[in-house]
C-alpha positions in Angstrom: 136.3 140.0 40.5 137.7 136.7 41.2 137.1 133.6 39.7 135.5 131.8 41.8 133.1 135.0 42.4 132.7 135.2 38.8 131.8 131.4 38.3 129.5 132.0 41.3 127.3 134.9 39.3 127.8 133.3 36.1 125.8 130.2 37.9 123.2 132.7 39.3 122.6 134.3 35.7 122.2 130.7 34.2 119.6 129.2 37.1 118.0 132.6 37.0 117.1 132.3 33.3 116.1 128.6 33.6 113.3 129.4 36.6 112.3 132.6 34.4 111.6 129.9 31.7 109.5 128.0 34.3 107.9 130.5 35.6 107.3 132.0 32.3 105.2 129.0 31.5 103.0 129.2 34.0 101.4 132.3 32.7 102.3 132.3 29.3 98.9 130.0 28.1 96.5 132.1 29.3 95.8 134.6 26.5 97.0 131.8 24.2 93.7 129.4 25.8 90.8 130.8 23.3 92.9 129.4 20.5 94.0 126.4 22.0 90.4 125.6 22.7 89.3 126.2 19.1 92.4 124.5 17.4 92.3 121.2 19.6 88.6 121.0 20.5 88.9 121.7 24.2 85.4 121.5 25.7 85.4 124.6 28.9 85.7 122.6 31.3 88.9 120.5 30.4 90.3 124.0 28.9 92.0 124.8 32.5 93.8 121.3 32.7 95.8 123.0 30.2 97.2 125.5 33.6 96.2 123.0 36.3 98.0 119.9 35.1 101.4 122.1 35.0 100.7 123.5 38.3 99.9 120.1 40.0 102.5 117.9 38.6 105.1 121.0 39.2 103.8 121.4 42.9 103.0 117.6 43.8 106.6 116.5 43.0 108.5 119.5 43.7 109.3 118.0 47.5 110.5 115.2 46.0 113.0 116.9 43.4 114.5 118.7 46.5 115.1 115.5 48.1 116.6 113.6 44.8 118.6 117.0 45.0 119.6 116.5 48.0 120.6 113.1 47.5 122.1 112.6 44.2 123.4 116.1 43.3 121.7 119.2 42.8 123.5 119.9 39.5 122.8 116.4 38.3 119.2 116.7 39.1 119.1 120.4 37.6 120.0 119.0 34.7 117.8 115.9 34.2 114.9 119.0 35.3 116.2 121.0 32.2 116.2 117.4 29.7 112.6 116.5 30.7 111.5 120.1 30.7 112.7 121.1 27.2 111.4 117.6 25.8 108.1 118.2 27.5 107.6 122.0 25.5 108.6 119.9 22.5 105.9 117.8 22.7 103.8 120.6 23.8 103.9 122.3 21.0 103.6 119.5 18.9 100.2 118.6 20.3 97.3 117.2 18.6 94.2 116.8 20.9 93.4 117.3 24.7 95.1 114.4 26.3 98.2 114.9 24.3 98.5 118.4 25.5 97.3 118.2 28.9 100.3 115.0 29.2 102.6 117.3 28.0 102.4 119.9 30.1 102.2 117.7 33.4 105.4 116.1 32.0 106.5 119.7 31.8 105.4 120.2 35.5 107.6 117.5 36.5 110.5 118.5 34.7 110.1 122.0 36.8 109.5 120.0 40.1 112.8 118.6 39.2 114.9 122.0 38.5 113.6 124.3 40.2 114.2 123.2 44.1 117.5 122.0 42.9 118.2 125.4 41.6 117.3 127.2 44.7 119.4 124.8 46.5 122.5 125.6 44.6 122.1 129.2 44.8 122.0 128.3 48.9 124.5 126.4 49.0 126.7 128.5 46.8 126.1 131.8 48.3 127.5 132.8 52.1 124.2 133.8 54.8 123.9 137.3 54.9 124.0 139.9 52.5 125.6 138.0 49.5 122.7 135.2 49.6 120.5 138.1 50.1 121.5 140.1 46.7 121.2 136.4 45.2 118.0 135.7 46.4 116.4 139.0 45.5 117.7 138.7 41.6 116.0 134.8 42.4 112.8 136.3 43.4 112.7 139.3 41.3 113.0 136.9 38.2 110.1 134.8 39.5 108.3 137.8 39.6 109.0 139.4 36.5 108.4 136.0 34.9 104.7 135.4 36.1 103.7 139.0 34.5 105.7 138.7 31.6 104.3 135.1 30.7 100.9 136.8 29.8 102.3 139.6 27.8 104.7 137.0 25.5 101.7 134.3 25.3 99.3 137.3 23.5 102.2 138.4 20.9 103.3 134.9 20.1 99.8 133.5 19.7 99.2 136.5 17.7 102.4 136.7 15.5 102.8 133.6 15.2 100.6 130.6 16.9 100.2 129.1 20.1 102.2 126.3 19.5 105.7 128.6 19.9 104.8 129.3 23.6 106.5 126.0 24.0 108.4 126.4 21.2 110.3 128.8 22.4 111.7 127.2 25.6 113.6 124.5 23.4 116.4 126.3 21.9 116.5 128.0 25.8 116.4 124.8 27.7 119.3 123.3 25.1 122.0 126.2 25.9 121.1 125.6 29.3 122.0 121.8 29.2 125.4 123.3 27.4 126.2 125.5 30.2 125.3 124.1 33.1 128.0 121.5 33.6 130.5 124.4 32.7 128.9 127.0 35.1 126.9 125.3 38.0 129.0 123.8 40.9 127.9 120.5 42.5 126.8 119.7 46.0 124.6 117.6 47.9 123.7 116.1 51.4 124.9 113.0 51.8 122.9 112.3 54.7 120.0 111.9 52.6 119.1 108.1 52.1 115.8 107.5 50.9 113.5 109.1 48.0 110.1 109.3 49.3 108.0 108.6 45.4 104.8 106.8 46.9 104.6 109.8 49.7 104.8 112.1 46.3 102.7 110.2 44.3 100.1 110.4 46.9 99.8 113.9 47.8 99.8 114.8 44.1 97.1 112.6 43.4 94.9 113.7 46.1 95.5 117.4 44.8 94.7 116.3 41.3 91.6 114.6 42.5 90.7 117.6 44.5 91.0 119.8 41.8 89.3 117.6 39.6 86.0 117.6 41.8 86.4 121.6 42.4 86.6 122.0 38.2 83.7 119.5 37.7 81.2 120.5 40.3 79.5 123.1 38.5 78.9 120.4 35.6 78.1 117.5 37.6 76.6 119.5 40.8 77.6 120.7 43.9 75.4 118.2 45.8 75.8 115.1 43.2 77.2 112.1 43.7 80.4 112.3 41.5 81.5 115.5 43.3 81.2 114.1 46.7 82.3 110.7 45.2 85.8 112.7 44.1 85.9 115.1 47.4 85.9 111.7 49.6 88.8 110.2 47.4 90.8 113.3 47.8 90.2 113.1 51.8 91.5 109.6 52.0 94.5 110.1 49.7 95.2 112.8 52.2 94.7 110.8 55.2 96.9 108.1 53.5 99.7 110.2 52.7 99.8 111.1 56.6 99.9 108.0 57.7 102.9 106.7 55.4 104.5 110.0 56.1 104.4 109.3 60.1 106.1 106.0 59.7 108.7 107.1 57.6 112.6 107.7 59.1 112.7 110.6 55.9 109.4 111.8 55.3 108.8 113.9 52.4 107.6 116.6 54.7 109.6 116.3 57.9 107.3 118.7 60.2 109.9 120.1 62.1 111.2 122.6 59.3 107.7 124.2 60.4 109.3 124.6 63.8 110.7 128.0 62.1 108.0 129.8 62.4 109.3 132.3 60.0 109.4 129.7 57.3 105.4 128.6 57.9 104.8 131.9 57.6 106.6 132.3 54.4 104.8 129.1 52.8 101.3 130.5 53.8 102.3 133.8 52.0 103.6 131.3 49.3 100.2 129.3 49.2 98.1 133.0 49.1 100.6 134.4 46.5 100.0 131.7 44.2 95.9 131.6 44.7 96.2 135.5 44.3 98.3 135.5 40.9 97.5 132.4 39.0 93.5 133.1 39.2 93.7 137.0 39.1 95.9 136.4 35.5 93.4 134.4 34.2 90.0 136.2 35.1 91.6 139.3 34.1 92.4 137.6 30.9 88.9 136.4 29.8 87.4 139.8 31.1 89.7 141.8 28.5 88.8 139.0 25.9 85.4 138.0 26.4 84.0 141.7 27.5 86.4 143.8 26.6 87.0 142.1 23.1 90.8 142.7 23.0 92.5 140.5 20.9 95.5 138.0 22.3 98.3 140.3 21.3 96.0 143.7 22.7 95.9 141.6 26.0 99.5 140.7 26.0 100.5 144.0 25.6 97.9 145.4 28.3 99.9 143.5 30.7 103.0 145.4 30.0 101.8 148.0 32.5 102.4 145.1 35.1 105.7 143.3 33.6 107.0 147.0 33.3 106.5 148.0 37.0 107.9 145.1 38.2 111.1 145.4 36.5 111.8 148.9 37.7 110.7 148.0 41.5 112.4 145.0 41.8 115.8 146.2 42.4 114.2 148.9 44.7 112.6 145.6 46.6 115.8 143.5 46.7 117.9 147.0 48.2 115.2 147.5 50.9 114.6 144.1 51.9 118.8 144.4 53.2 118.5 148.1 54.5 114.9 147.8 56.2 114.5 144.1 56.3 111.9 141.3 55.2 109.1 141.5 57.2 107.7 145.4 56.5 108.6 145.0 52.7 106.5 141.6 53.0 104.0 143.1 54.7 103.7 145.9 52.2 104.0 143.8 49.0 100.7 141.8 50.2 98.9 144.7 51.1 99.5 145.9 47.6 98.1 142.3 46.4 95.1 143.2 48.1 94.6 146.7 47.4 95.1 145.4 43.5 92.3 143.2 43.3 89.6 145.4 45.4 90.2 148.1 42.4 89.6 144.9 40.0 85.8 144.3 41.8 85.0 147.6 39.5 85.2 146.2 36.4 82.0 147.0 34.1 80.8 145.9 31.2 81.1 149.7 29.6 84.7 149.7 30.8 87.8 150.3 29.3 91.6 149.3 29.8 92.8 152.7 30.9 89.8 153.4 33.6 88.7 149.6 35.1 92.3 148.0 34.5 95.4 150.1 34.0 95.3 151.5 37.5 95.2 147.9 39.2 97.8 146.8 36.9 100.4 149.4 38.3 99.5 148.6 42.0 99.9 144.6 41.2 103.3 145.3 39.3 104.5 147.6 42.6 103.5 144.6 45.0 104.6 141.3 43.4 108.2 142.6 43.4 107.7 143.4 47.3 106.4 140.1 47.5 108.5 137.7 45.6 111.7 138.7 46.8 111.4 139.1 50.5 109.3 135.4 50.8 112.1 133.9 48.8 114.4 134.6 51.8 112.1 134.0 54.6 111.4 130.8 53.0 114.8 129.5 53.5 115.0 131.7 56.9 117.1 129.6 59.6 117.6 126.4 57.9 120.6 124.1 57.5 122.4 123.8 54.0 121.2 119.9 54.5 117.7 120.7 54.5 117.8 123.0 51.4 116.5 121.4 49.2 113.7 120.8 50.9 112.8 124.1 52.2 113.2 125.7 48.4 110.7 122.8 47.5 108.0 123.8 50.1 108.0 127.4 49.0 107.6 126.4 45.3 105.5 123.6 46.2 103.1 126.1 48.4 103.1 128.5 45.3 102.0 126.0 42.7 99.2 124.3 44.6 97.7 127.6 45.9 97.7 128.4 41.8 96.0 125.6 41.2 93.5 125.7 43.8 93.3 129.3 43.3 92.3 128.7 40.0 89.6 126.0 40.4 88.1 127.7 43.2 87.8 131.3 42.2 86.7 130.5 38.7 84.1 128.1 40.0 83.0 131.2 42.1 83.1 133.5 38.9 81.0 131.0 37.0 78.5 130.0 39.7 77.4 133.7 40.2 77.9 134.2 36.3 75.1 131.1 35.5 73.0 132.3 38.1 72.7 135.6 37.0 71.8 134.4 33.4 69.2 132.6 34.6 67.4 135.7 36.1 67.9 137.1 32.8 71.0 139.0 33.4 72.9 139.8 29.8 76.0 137.5 29.4 78.5 140.4 29.7 76.8 141.7 32.5 76.5 138.4 34.1 80.5 137.5 33.3 81.5 140.9 35.0 79.0 140.0 38.1 81.1 136.9 38.4 84.7 138.5 37.8 83.8 141.1 40.4 82.9 138.6 42.9 85.7 136.4 42.4 88.3 139.3 42.7 86.8 139.9 46.1 87.0 136.7 47.1 90.6 137.1 45.9 90.9 140.1 48.1 89.9 138.6 51.1 92.2 136.0 50.6 95.0 138.3 50.1 94.2 140.0 53.3 94.6 136.6 55.4 98.3 136.2 53.6 98.8 139.8 55.7 97.5 138.5 58.7 99.7 135.5 58.1 102.9 137.7 57.9 102.3 139.3 60.8 101.7 136.9 62.9 104.4 134.0 61.9 107.3 135.7 60.4 109.8 136.9 62.7 112.9 139.7 62.4 115.1 137.0 64.8 114.5 134.6 62.3 115.7 136.4 60.1 119.0 137.0 61.2 122.3 135.4 59.4 123.3 132.1 61.7 127.2 132.5 62.9 128.2 129.1 61.6 126.1 127.3 59.0 126.4 123.9 58.5 127.9 123.6 55.0 126.5 121.6 52.3 129.1 118.7 51.3 130.4 120.1 48.1 132.2 117.8 45.0 
């Protein structure tokens, strides 16, 4: 192996470790939420903001992070994102109240929004399009899939054996090591044609999403027909309109609509949104079912997810190999269909159920489906995209997943809560009412996953996935 080739793979290893840390932090808090609620005095309504604050700031600022990387240098922004994420992780572990933890989680999300698109843009600029890049993107995609599953496992282990604070403290040494190795292993690249940063646009869309999720999450308490709920929805709609008007007048908008002229990129982002909705909400609802209905401890809950993580690991390399042999679209269709099937199995959960009967079969299906989605959707997201838009394309797919996750948690949790509350109002015992709510939410999730299957079939085109003969190179310095 030549020195330059060795450096490429060292850079890939580093950015995948960092990406694993970022994706891990999305899911790792799920199992620890009950402990966090008790220690910091969280209300039930505010508890999900521990997840949503991270996802919203991650998703809301990802596009800006991609643009900053293109203009200022991707390695430079990657380094800054690691620094912000590491400091925020330390602050999260030291939190003393609801507000301090939610604020630290938002800062973590902002750091992730800087480093994640920069990392994928570095990968895209470093590896030649075709088989070499597909292998690298396959490793990247598998890292994301495993991180999403492993987060819940590690969350349970750390919470039970140490304390919930360690789900954040564990990031600090990893971040510190990455700060040392980044200047040594990661090449710098940028797009000198990117001249502006659309900070107002990023702020507007993030604010619009935060207000929308606030309306959805608080509607159960305020009432769906109440003035505060509709005020929140109205304010979100106004902010979205202002964002679109602002973007229309920009020479370099945050989201150039021209990028969606590549239908495969559009299909990949719809799929990414659906993937976020399904996985974020699924892990949260299953965690609540295991602890509130089956009575499992955080450690038992985390170990229970080993079936998902282990299956994803076993099949990740197979998924990457099949993408090269069979093609992106067939593998992506298979993966999303498996996720849909897994959600359908979870609709059968019961009060008197057990892990092996009610959860294990679905975990195997979900664990199989995840790498068959994460690997090809990452490739499809940058298909046919020139190097000067690498940061934008990578930011878009991550944005779609994070926004989908935040909205998915809000919507499907609201579905579960409404059904459970209605059932208890008619005299149904709490455990059965909870199960009724979870089952209905899983049916809704399966329906959303089916929409993802349809989007892949309609929008993803094999012709757009073929390598371009003469890609436009990024400016490397």
